[in-house]
C-alpha positions as CSV (number, residue, x, y, z in Angstrom):
1,M,85.3,6.9,-11.0
2,M,82.2,5.5,-12.4
3,W,80.4,8.0,-10.8
4,T,82.3,10.8,-11.5
5,K,81.8,10.4,-15.1
6,L,77.9,10.3,-14.6
7,I,75.9,13.3,-15.4
8,W,72.3,13.3,-13.9
9,P,69.9,16.0,-15.6
10,I,66.7,14.3,-14.4
11,E,63.5,15.5,-16.0
12,L,60.7,14.2,-13.8
13,L,57.1,14.2,-14.9
14,L,55.9,14.2,-11.6
15,T,57.1,15.4,-8.2
16,T,59.0,12.3,-6.8
17,F,60.4,11.6,-3.5
18,E,64.0,11.1,-2.8
19,L,63.5,7.6,-1.0
20,C,61.2,6.3,-3.8
21,L,63.7,7.6,-6.4
22,L,67.1,6.0,-4.8
23,P,66.9,2.7,-5.9
24,L,66.1,3.4,-9.3
25,L,68.9,5.9,-9.4
26,M,70.9,3.0,-8.3
27,V,69.8,0.2,-10.9
28,L,70.5,3.2,-13.3
29,A,73.4,3.8,-12.1
30,Q,75.1,0.2,-12.0
31,N,73.8,-0.4,-15.7
32,V,75.3,2.8,-17.0
33,G,78.5,1.9,-14.9
34,K,78.5,-1.6,-16.3
35,A,78.0,-0.5,-19.9
36,G,80.6,2.3,-19.2
37,A,83.5,-0.4,-18.0
38,L,82.8,-3.1,-20.9
39,S,82.7,-0.7,-23.8
40,K,84.9,1.9,-25.6
41,P,85.0,5.2,-24.3
42,V,82.2,7.8,-25.0
43,Q,83.1,11.2,-26.1
44,K,80.1,12.6,-25.2
45,E,77.7,11.3,-22.5
46,E,74.0,11.6,-23.0
47,P,71.5,12.8,-20.6
48,V,69.8,10.4,-18.2
49,K,66.3,10.7,-18.2
50,I,63.7,8.9,-16.5
51,S,60.1,8.6,-17.3
52,L,56.9,7.1,-15.9
53,K,57.9,3.7,-18.0
54,D,61.4,3.7,-16.0
55,C,59.2,2.7,-12.8
56,L,60.5,-0.2,-10.6
57,A,56.8,-1.2,-9.6
58,C,57.9,-0.7,-5.8
59,S,54.7,0.9,-4.9
60,G,56.9,3.8,-3.6
61,C,56.1,5.8,-6.6
62,I,52.9,5.1,-8.7
63,T,51.0,2.3,-10.3
64,S,50.3,1.1,-13.5
65,A,46.8,1.8,-13.1
66,E,48.0,5.7,-12.3
67,T,50.0,5.4,-15.3
68,V,47.1,4.8,-17.5
69,M,45.1,7.5,-15.9
70,L,48.0,10.1,-16.4
71,E,47.9,9.4,-20.3
72,K,44.3,10.7,-20.3
73,Q,46.0,14.4,-18.5
74,S,47.6,16.3,-21.2
75,L,47.4,19.0,-23.2
76,D,46.4,16.8,-26.6
77,E,43.7,15.3,-24.3
78,F,42.3,18.6,-23.0
79,L,42.2,20.1,-26.7
80,S,40.7,16.9,-27.8
81,N,37.7,17.4,-25.7
82,L,37.4,21.1,-26.8
83,E,37.0,19.7,-30.2
84,K,34.4,17.5,-29.4
85,G,32.2,20.1,-28.2
86,R,31.9,19.1,-24.7
87,T,31.4,21.6,-22.0
88,V,34.6,22.3,-20.6
89,I,35.2,24.3,-17.3
90,V,38.7,25.1,-16.2
91,S,39.3,26.4,-12.6
92,I,42.6,28.0,-12.0
93,S,44.5,27.8,-8.8
94,P,46.4,31.0,-7.3
95,Q,50.1,29.5,-7.4
96,S,49.7,29.1,-11.0
97,R,48.5,32.2,-11.8
98,A,51.8,33.8,-9.7
99,S,54.3,31.7,-11.9
100,L,52.7,33.2,-15.1
101,A,52.4,36.8,-13.5
102,V,55.9,36.6,-12.6
103,H,56.7,35.1,-16.2
104,Y,55.0,37.8,-18.1
105,G,55.7,40.8,-15.6
106,L,51.8,41.2,-15.2
107,S,50.0,41.5,-12.0
108,S,47.9,37.9,-11.2
109,L,44.7,39.6,-11.6
110,Q,46.0,40.3,-14.7
111,V,47.0,37.1,-15.7
112,F,43.6,35.7,-14.3
113,R,41.5,38.2,-16.7
114,K,43.9,37.2,-19.8
115,L,43.7,33.7,-19.1
116,T,39.8,34.2,-19.1
117,T,40.0,35.5,-22.4
118,L,42.4,32.7,-23.7
119,F,40.6,29.8,-22.2
120,K,37.1,31.3,-23.7
121,S,38.6,31.8,-27.5
122,L,39.4,28.1,-27.3
123,G,35.8,27.5,-26.3
124,V,35.9,26.9,-22.4
125,K,32.3,27.7,-20.9
126,A,33.4,28.8,-17.6
127,I,36.5,29.5,-15.6
128,F,36.8,29.6,-11.7
129,D,39.4,30.3,-9.2
130,T,40.2,27.5,-6.2
131,S,41.1,30.5,-4.1
132,C,37.2,30.2,-3.4
133,S,37.4,26.3,-2.7
134,R,40.5,27.0,-0.7
135,D,38.3,28.8,1.7
136,L,36.0,26.6,1.8
137,T,38.6,23.5,2.9
138,L,40.1,26.1,5.4
139,I,36.5,26.8,6.8
140,E,36.1,22.7,7.3
141,S,39.6,22.5,8.4
142,C,38.9,24.6,11.2
143,N,35.8,22.6,12.1
144,E,37.5,19.3,12.2
145,F,40.3,20.8,14.3
146,M,38.1,21.8,16.9
147,V,36.4,18.4,17.4
148,R,39.7,17.0,17.6
149,Y,41.0,19.6,19.9
150,K,38.0,19.4,22.3
151,Q,38.5,15.8,22.1
152,S,42.5,16.4,23.4
153,Q,41.0,18.6,26.3
154,G,38.6,15.9,27.2
155,T,35.4,17.8,26.1
156,S,34.4,15.8,23.4
157,S,33.9,12.2,22.7
158,G,33.1,9.8,20.2
159,E,36.2,10.0,18.1
160,S,38.3,6.5,17.7
161,K,41.2,7.9,15.6
162,P,44.0,10.0,17.7
163,P,42.8,13.5,17.8
164,L,46.1,15.6,17.4
165,P,48.2,17.0,15.9
166,M,46.1,17.4,12.8
167,I,48.0,17.2,9.6
168,S,46.8,19.1,6.3
169,S,46.0,16.9,3.4
170,A,46.0,20.0,0.5
171,C,49.6,18.2,-0.8
172,P,49.1,15.2,-2.7
173,G,53.0,14.1,-2.7
174,W,52.7,13.7,0.8
175,I,49.4,12.1,1.1
176,C,51.0,9.6,-1.9
177,Y,54.1,9.5,0.4
178,A,52.3,8.6,3.7
179,E,50.1,6.1,2.3
180,K,52.7,4.1,0.4
181,T,55.4,4.2,2.5
182,L,54.5,5.2,6.3
183,G,51.6,2.6,6.5
184,S,48.6,3.1,8.6
185,Y,49.9,4.7,11.9
186,I,50.4,7.8,10.3
187,L,47.1,8.1,8.5
188,P,44.7,8.5,11.2
189,Y,46.5,12.3,11.9
190,I,45.6,13.5,8.6
191,S,43.0,16.1,7.8
192,S,40.0,13.9,6.0
193,V,39.1,17.4,4.1
194,K,39.9,17.5,0.4
195,S,42.4,19.5,-1.4
196,P,41.3,23.0,-2.7
197,Q,41.8,21.2,-5.9
198,Q,39.0,18.1,-5.3
199,T,36.5,20.5,-3.5
200,I,36.5,22.8,-6.5
201,G,35.8,19.3,-8.5
202,T,33.1,18.2,-6.3
203,V,31.6,22.0,-6.1
204,V,31.2,21.7,-10.2
205,K,30.2,18.3,-10.7
206,N,27.5,18.3,-7.8
207,Y,26.6,22.0,-7.2
208,I,27.4,24.2,-10.4
209,C,26.2,21.2,-12.9
210,Q,23.0,21.2,-10.9
211,K,22.4,25.1,-11.4
212,L,23.1,25.2,-15.2
213,S,20.5,22.2,-15.3
214,V,24.0,20.1,-17.1
215,R,24.7,16.4,-16.3
216,P,27.8,16.0,-14.8
217,E,28.9,13.1,-17.1
218,D,28.6,15.9,-20.0
219,V,31.2,18.4,-18.0
220,Y,34.9,18.1,-18.6
221,H,36.5,19.9,-15.9
222,V,40.2,20.7,-15.9
223,T,42.4,22.6,-13.2
224,V,45.5,24.2,-13.7
225,M,48.0,23.6,-10.9
226,P,51.5,24.2,-10.2
227,C,52.3,20.1,-9.6
228,Y,52.4,17.3,-11.2
229,D,51.0,15.1,-8.3
230,K,47.6,16.9,-8.6
231,K,47.3,14.5,-11.8
232,L,47.4,11.6,-9.4
233,E,45.3,12.9,-7.0
234,A,42.3,13.7,-9.6
235,A,43.1,9.8,-10.7
236,R,42.3,8.6,-7.3
237,E,39.2,6.3,-7.2
238,D,37.9,8.3,-3.4
239,F,37.4,11.0,-6.1
240,V,35.1,9.0,-8.5
241,F,31.3,8.9,-8.1
242,Q,28.1,8.0,-9.8
243,V,24.7,9.9,-9.7
244,D,22.6,6.7,-9.4
245,T,23.7,2.8,-9.9
246,D,22.9,2.7,-13.4
247,S,25.1,5.9,-14.3
248,E,28.6,5.9,-15.2
249,K,31.7,6.9,-13.4
250,I,32.3,10.5,-12.7
251,M,35.3,11.8,-12.2
252,E,35.6,15.5,-9.8
253,V,38.6,16.7,-11.7
254,D,38.7,14.8,-15.1
255,S,42.5,16.3,-16.0
256,V,44.7,18.7,-14.7
257,L,47.4,21.1,-16.8
258,T,50.4,22.3,-14.9
259,T,51.5,25.7,-15.1
260,G,54.3,24.6,-17.5
261,E,51.8,23.0,-19.8
262,V,49.8,26.2,-20.0
263,L,52.7,28.1,-21.3
264,D,53.0,25.5,-23.7
265,L,49.5,25.5,-24.9
266,M,49.8,29.7,-25.5
267,Q,53.3,28.6,-27.6
268,L,51.3,26.1,-29.4
269,K,48.3,28.6,-30.1
270,A,51.0,31.3,-31.1
271,V,49.4,33.5,-28.5
272,D,50.9,37.2,-27.7
273,F,49.7,36.8,-24.1
274,K,51.0,40.1,-22.6
275,S,48.8,42.2,-25.3
276,M,45.8,39.8,-24.8
277,E,42.6,41.6,-23.6
278,E,41.2,41.4,-20.1
279,S,37.6,39.8,-19.5
280,N,35.6,40.6,-16.4
281,L,35.6,38.4,-13.6
282,F,32.2,37.2,-12.3
283,A,33.6,34.5,-9.7
284,N,35.2,35.0,-6.1
285,I,35.8,38.9,-6.2
286,D,34.3,41.6,-4.1
287,E,32.9,45.0,-5.7
288,E,35.9,46.4,-6.3
289,G,37.2,43.5,-8.7
290,H,39.7,42.3,-5.7
291,L,39.8,38.4,-5.3
292,Y,38.8,36.9,-2.1
293,G,41.0,34.8,-0.3
294,V,44.1,34.4,2.5
295,H,47.8,35.5,2.4
296,G,50.4,33.4,1.6
297,S,50.4,30.3,-0.8
298,S,51.2,27.8,2.3
299,V,50.7,28.9,5.5
300,G,47.2,29.5,4.9
301,Y,45.9,26.6,6.9
302,P,47.9,26.8,10.0
303,A,47.6,30.5,10.3
304,T,43.8,30.5,9.7
305,I,43.1,27.6,12.1
306,Y,45.5,29.0,14.5
307,R,43.6,32.6,14.3
308,H,39.9,31.0,14.5
309,V,40.5,28.4,16.8
310,A,41.9,30.9,19.2
311,K,39.1,33.2,18.7
312,V,36.1,30.9,19.2
313,L,37.7,28.3,21.8
314,L,39.7,30.5,23.7
315,D,38.1,34.0,23.3
316,L,41.7,35.4,22.1
317,E,41.8,38.0,19.2
318,V,44.9,37.3,17.0
319,K,45.3,40.4,15.6
320,G,47.7,41.4,12.8
321,P,50.2,38.9,11.0
322,I,51.0,35.8,12.7
323,E,54.6,35.4,13.4
324,F,56.6,32.4,12.5
325,K,59.5,31.6,14.1
326,T,62.3,29.5,12.4
327,I,63.5,26.5,13.6
328,R,65.7,24.5,11.7
329,N,65.7,26.3,8.5
330,S,63.0,28.6,6.4
331,D,61.3,25.4,5.6
332,F,60.5,24.3,9.4
333,Q,58.5,26.8,11.3
334,E,56.6,26.9,14.3
335,V,54.1,29.6,16.4
336,S,53.0,28.7,20.1
337,L,50.1,30.6,21.8
338,E,50.8,30.7,25.2
339,V,48.1,31.7,28.1
340,N,49.6,31.5,31.9
341,D,53.0,30.3,30.9
342,K,51.3,27.8,29.1
343,S,51.3,26.8,25.4
344,V,47.7,26.4,24.4
345,L,48.2,26.1,20.3
346,K,51.8,25.3,18.9
347,F,51.4,25.1,15.0
348,A,54.2,24.3,12.5
349,L,54.5,24.4,9.3
350,C,56.9,21.5,7.3
351,Y,58.1,21.9,3.6
352,G,60.7,19.2,2.1
353,F,61.1,15.4,2.5
354,R,64.3,15.9,5.3
355,N,61.9,18.2,7.5
356,L,58.9,15.8,6.8
357,Q,61.1,12.7,7.7
358,N,62.3,14.5,11.3
359,V,58.6,15.3,12.2
360,V,57.3,11.7,11.1
361,R,60.3,10.2,13.3
362,K,58.9,12.4,16.3
363,L,55.3,11.3,15.5
364,K,56.3,7.7,15.5
365,M,57.9,8.2,18.8
366,G,55.3,10.1,20.5
367,K,57.2,12.8,21.0
368,C,55.6,15.4,18.7
369,D,54.2,18.3,20.6
370,Y,52.3,20.0,18.0
371,H,48.6,20.7,17.6
372,F,48.5,21.0,13.9
373,L,51.0,20.5,11.1
374,E,50.8,21.6,7.8
375,I,53.1,19.1,5.8
376,M,54.1,19.9,1.9
377,A,56.4,17.7,-0.1
378,C,58.1,20.6,-2.2
379,P,60.6,23.0,-0.3
380,S,58.9,26.9,-0.2
381,G,55.7,24.9,-0.6
382,C,53.1,25.1,-3.6
383,L,54.7,27.8,-5.0
384,N,57.8,26.0,-5.7
385,G,55.7,23.0,-7.4
386,G,57.3,20.8,-10.0
387,G,54.4,22.0,-12.5
388,Q,55.7,25.7,-12.3
389,I,57.5,27.3,-14.6
390,K,61.5,27.2,-14.6
391,P,63.8,30.1,-13.0
392,Q,64.8,32.3,-15.8
393,P,68.5,31.8,-17.1
394,G,70.8,33.9,-14.4
395,Q,68.0,33.8,-12.0
396,S,68.1,31.7,-8.7
397,G,65.5,29.9,-7.1
398,K,65.6,31.7,-4.3
399,E,64.9,34.9,-6.1
400,L,62.1,33.4,-7.9
401,I,60.3,32.3,-4.9
402,Q,60.4,35.9,-3.5
403,L,59.2,37.3,-6.7
404,L,56.4,34.5,-6.5
405,E,55.5,35.4,-3.2
406,T,54.8,38.8,-4.1
407,A,53.1,38.4,-7.1
408,Y,50.9,35.8,-5.2
409,V,49.2,38.1,-2.5
410,E,48.5,41.2,-5.2
411,N,45.2,42.4,-5.7
412,V,43.9,39.8,-3.0
413,V,41.2,40.7,-0.5
414,V,42.8,39.5,3.0
415,A,39.7,38.1,4.6
416,D,38.4,35.6,6.9
417,P,37.2,32.8,4.8
418,F,33.9,32.6,6.8
419,N,33.0,35.8,5.5
420,N,33.4,34.9,1.7
421,P,29.8,35.6,0.3
422,I,30.2,33.2,-2.1
423,I,31.1,30.8,0.5
424,K,28.4,31.4,2.7
425,G,25.8,31.1,-0.2
426,L,27.3,27.1,-0.8
427,Y,26.4,26.8,2.6
428,S,23.1,28.1,2.9
429,E,22.0,26.6,-0.5
430,W,23.6,23.2,-0.3
431,L,26.0,22.3,2.7
432,E,24.1,23.6,5.6
433,Q,27.0,24.0,7.8
434,P,30.6,23.1,8.5
435,G,30.8,19.6,9.8
436,S,27.2,18.8,8.4
437,E,26.2,15.2,6.8
438,K,26.2,16.8,3.5
439,A,29.4,18.7,4.1
440,K,31.2,15.4,5.3
441,K,29.7,13.8,1.8
442,Y,31.1,16.3,-0.6
443,L,34.1,17.6,1.1
444,H,35.9,15.1,3.0
445,T,37.3,11.6,2.4
446,E,39.6,8.6,3.7
447,Y,43.5,7.7,2.7
448,H,44.4,4.0,2.7
449,P,47.6,2.5,3.5
450,V,48.9,1.0,0.1
451,V,50.2,-2.6,0.1
452,K,53.5,-3.3,-1.5
453,S,53.3,-5.2,-4.8
454,I,54.6,-8.6,-4.9
455,T,57.0,-7.4,-7.3
456,S,58.6,-5.0,-4.7
457,Q,58.5,-7.9,-2.0
458,L,60.5,-10.1,-4.9
459,Q,62.9,-7.1,-5.2
460,N,63.6,-6.7,-1.3
């Protein structure tokens, strides 16, 4: 009976996980229930709100060190660095642009041009597009997958980790869950390629700064993302580096603003965004002003790798859009390439924790027959990230996702990432070639199992 009296409008600062929240919800429920049983009836019940300060330190969500880092990733901190006159660079995700486009009834390209005007008016020195860094991660992912695939076919050697299935690493929610909950058995399957956010971070701090003759420690790099977990990703020790032994530690991404926080910024500055002038763009666009990139806020990884591997390794040209077959629900789909009635490539996309846990269970039992898995913590993928602008009154989540998907692909040149001239320039001038030692140094990382805290063990 006590449960029926509870109202649970939960405002989360992060995209958290069902399993990690469960013990916290149980404790809160018990406390509220006991208070209600001992005290007089309350006429109006207050909503229960959960913040980072309510963490049970179970190692299933975030650590105290991560909480401290998050305090530096706020709108106030962004504005403070602008007021200090620091060299601020902003990188904007296409998912965030799509969210703002739907909210204001504009095209994604118009939003990008207006955001450029907005940030420059505040003192930002340069604005970049993470669609470009996503192309870079796709190329490195293609190369890594081919190495693993050759090993699985007995045509390559020297790799100690399980070759397949290779699992995408772009979703920080999934990575956090894998490191803190699944243990070391799952981590070798995860791609070592950094996410587009961290890729643009390393490009800015290690390449752009050098081109501009600016010290990396003097640049404050901010990304605009659809997900709160991107703040945790930016704070990882793996993405902090030193130019030399005597220099201070430098973060690839100093701060992350969600799409909703950018909307807050506009309201704070009383900006009439729809009427704002549109600035010219100088990054990641073709001669006609269209953005380079691939279709799909998600599925970009399996579709691109699938097409590339079929062409390079199997000498098969996959023409037209790749049709993914829905298996259990729209958040679990697969595609298979058959040669002589034998499946030679089998890829799947898996979104949301219910589907995720089913795949993990199969992996643990050795019954997963996929070659590549794109895993995302959020249902419907990144467009449905926790940091996106919420549906309008009377608008369903499904309707919003459909509008976001349409806005995402507007003004985008559907191109092979290998043909992006900006990416070609990065390899020729800096990274040499996909999978090179330089590429591994700057564009790849490692993941580590997180040992549960003593507090957690005592609670258990």
